[in-house]
N, C-alpha and C positions, 0 to 999 in steps of 0.2 A: 640454703634457705631460699636462693635465687631459683631454685628451680623448684619450687613450692610453687610461690610468686607464678613464675610462668606458667605452671599446673594450671592454678587457679583462674589466671587471668585467662587462659585457653576455654576452660568450661564456661567461664561467664560469658565468653564470646558468643558458644556455642548454641547456648538457652535464650540469647537475644536476637538470633538469629533463627527464629522459627517459621515455619509456612503460614503463620498465620499472618505475620509479617510482611511475607514474600508477596502474600495476596496483593496487599496494600499497594506493592511499588509497583505492580505489574497489573496492569488493565488486561483481560483477558479478549481474545481477536475470534470472532464469533467467524467463522466462513462457513457455517451451512446453508442452505439453498438458498445462493446468493441470487438476486431479483435484477434484469437489467431496470426496469423502472424503478425499483426504490434504489437500491444498494450502487451499482454500478454507475447511474446518471448521477448521482448525491458526489460520488468522486470525483468523475469526471467535473461536474459544476464548479467544485473547489478547487479544483488543480489544475484542471484544462480547459475549458471553455472559456476563460478569459481570451486566450488567443484563438482556439479552434472551434469560432462556433460561428457560422456566416452571418447568424441574424445579430449580434452585438458587436461584430465589427465588420467592415468595410473588404477590410482587407484580411482574410483568415489565415491563421499563420502558417505558410505554406502550401497555401490552398486545401490544404485539410480541416473539415468541418468534422467535429467529430460530436453535435450535438445531432445526428442525422445515423441510426443504428446500423443503416448499411454499408455505411461506412466503417464505423465503428469495426462490423463485424469482417468487412474486408481487411482490414488490420490486422485484427485476431488471427485470420486464415493464413496471412502472409509470414507473422510468425514477428512482424514489427511493433505491435502494440506491445508485449512484453518486453521484445528488447530494449524499446526505448526506455520505458518506466524502470528498468532495472538497469540501466545506465551501461547495456552493453558497447564493450567498444566500438565497435563495427556499427552501430548506429548513432544518430543524433540523440544525445541525452535529453529527455524531459521531465520536469519544464525545462525548458532552455534557460542554461544560466542560473540553476538552483538544484538546490537536493533534492534528493530523488523524497518521491510521494513515503508518506510512512508506511511501515511494511508489513502495517497490519493490512491498510487498503491495496497495497502489491498484492496481499495474498488472498485479499476480497477476489480480485481481477482475476487471479490464477484458479478460485475454485469456482469461480464463475466460467470460465473456459474451459476447465476439465468438465463440467459438469452440462457443456455442449455450445456454451456463449447463446444462449435463446434469447430471442425478444419478447420475454414475459416481465 
């Protein structure tokens, strides 16, 4: 009798966990065709420019002004951008004193970099 109830419970749970329910729980992260001017600047504005924007701050965080594409591109090229936002042990974790930015945003930045990190 106990085995029958256990079996019915497992079968019931498997029907409750359908792909429809999973889609509601997880938002898809579209990383295709990332554009600096639209996608990356938006991420930086929300997560980085509070400290790393010379226009907003008299004292830009560590002298790094991520409001300028050429500065961002330099940090892309030397690998520091990804290392800092992924909290690599060999780099200062950014945002400083906070959790990582959302994985979807990290994936968007990586996609943009893999597509050539263009100023588009």
